C-alpha distance (Angstrom), angle and dihedral (degrees) to the residues before:
residue distance angle dihedral
X1 . . .
X2 3.79 . .
X3 3.78 125.5 .
X4 3.79 118.2 -153.7
X5 3.79 118.7 -166.8
X6 3.77 128.9 -161.4
X7 3.77 140.1 168.4
X8 3.78 104.7 65.1
X9 3.78 123.8 131.8
X10 3.77 146.9 113.9
X11 3.80 119.5 -44.4
X12 3.78 135.2 167.8
X13 3.80 121.5 -112.6
X14 3.78 109.7 -80.7
X15 3.77 92.3 26.9
X16 3.80 131.7 117.5
X17 3.78 138.6 -121.7
X18 3.77 133.8 179.7
X19 3.78 120.9 -146.9
X20 3.79 123.9 -160.8
X21 3.79 130.8 -164.7
X22 3.78 122.8 -171.6
X23 3.79 123.2 -166.5
X24 3.79 117.4 -146.3
X25 3.78 131.0 -167.8
X26 3.76 136.0 68.2
X27 3.77 96.6 -52.0
X28 3.75 120.5 -175.5
X29 3.77 95.4 179.8
X30 3.79 136.8 3.6
X31 3.75 114.3 -158.4
X32 3.80 121.9 178.2
X33 3.79 117.5 0.3
X34 3.74 121.2 -169.9
X35 3.76 152.9 159.1
X36 3.78 127.7 -119.3
X37 3.77 130.2 178.8
X38 3.75 137.0 -153.9
X39 3.78 126.1 -164.4
X40 3.82 121.3 -163.0
X41 3.79 111.0 -74.1
X42 3.80 93.4 6.6
X43 3.78 135.5 100.1
X44 3.76 123.8 -101.3
X45 3.80 109.3 -94.4
X46 3.76 135.6 -168.9
X47 3.79 115.2 -100.2
X48 3.78 99.2 174.6
X49 3.79 140.8 -34.2
X50 3.77 134.8 -167.1
X51 3.79 134.0 -161.0
X52 3.78 124.9 -134.3
X53 3.81 87.5 -102.1
X54 3.80 91.1 56.2
X55 3.79 101.7 -104.1
X56 3.80 108.5 148.7
X57 3.79 132.2 -157.2
X58 3.79 123.8 -168.5
X59 3.74 136.8 -163.2
X60 3.79 112.5 -112.3
X61 3.79 95.1 -114.2
X62 3.82 94.5 57.7
X63 3.80 102.1 40.0
X64 3.77 111.5 127.6
X65 3.81 93.0 14.9
X66 3.82 105.7 59.7
X67 3.79 128.2 52.6
X68 3.79 125.1 -164.6
X69 3.79 122.2 -158.2
X70 3.77 138.2 162.0
X71 3.76 141.1 -153.0
X72 3.79 106.8 -145.6
X73 3.80 92.8 -169.2
X74 3.81 89.5 58.9
X75 3.82 97.5 36.0
X76 3.78 86.7 -126.9
X77 3.79 133.6 137.2
X78 3.80 125.1 -162.1
X79 3.77 134.7 -160.3
X80 3.79 117.3 -159.0
X81 3.79 108.6 -162.3
X82 3.79 118.8 -165.9
X83 3.80 133.0 173.3
X84 3.76 90.1 23.9
X85 3.79 119.0 -160.9
X86 3.82 131.6 -161.0
X87 3.82 87.6 -108.8
X88 3.82 88.1 64.8
X89 3.80 89.2 68.0
X90 3.80 108.0 119.7
X91 3.76 145.4 105.1
X92 3.79 107.3 -78.5
X93 3.79 118.3 -146.3
X94 3.77 128.5 -163.5
X95 3.79 118.6 -141.2
X96 3.78 131.7 -171.4
X97 3.77 139.6 168.5
X98 3.76 134.1 -167.6
X99 3.77 144.3 103.4
X100 3.79 125.5 -47.7
X101 3.81 125.1 -159.1
X102 3.81 111.9 -97.0
X103 3.82 92.4 -10.4
X104 3.77 100.0 68.4
X105 3.80 127.6 -148.8
X106 3.78 118.3 9.9
X107 3.74 141.0 -176.3
X108 3.79 116.9 -165.2
X109 3.78 140.0 -177.6
X110 3.76 128.3 -155.7
X111 3.77 122.8 -127.9
X112 3.79 93.0 -104.8
X113 3.78 133.4 -111.1
X114 3.78 124.9 -131.8
X115 3.79 119.8 -121.8
X116 3.80 115.8 -171.8
X117 3.79 121.8 -175.9
X118 3.77 110.9 -166.7
X119 3.75 141.6 130.9
């Protein structure tokens, strides 16, 4: 299963961006989908994740500013990022797990998309 991210870029502090991640392949079931981020010299941390039923979990630093959602019919997860701060600058990675036809359980990462918050 491949995950393809889009929507990163350069934005000023206080601005907004929307990331998308689409899963492709013969997918029988998608479980949790989520977003992680990694800044230079730091570990990869959870930003937000969402179950197939729509239950969302957020990292402390993004609560109240970011919203995760998914479209199960499109095997796509979104991350709406508002009130962006310079500390949000990082490479954002999509992650998903589930069950793939003929191959069984999978866990996949996207290639990453750069988000830069700067004036």
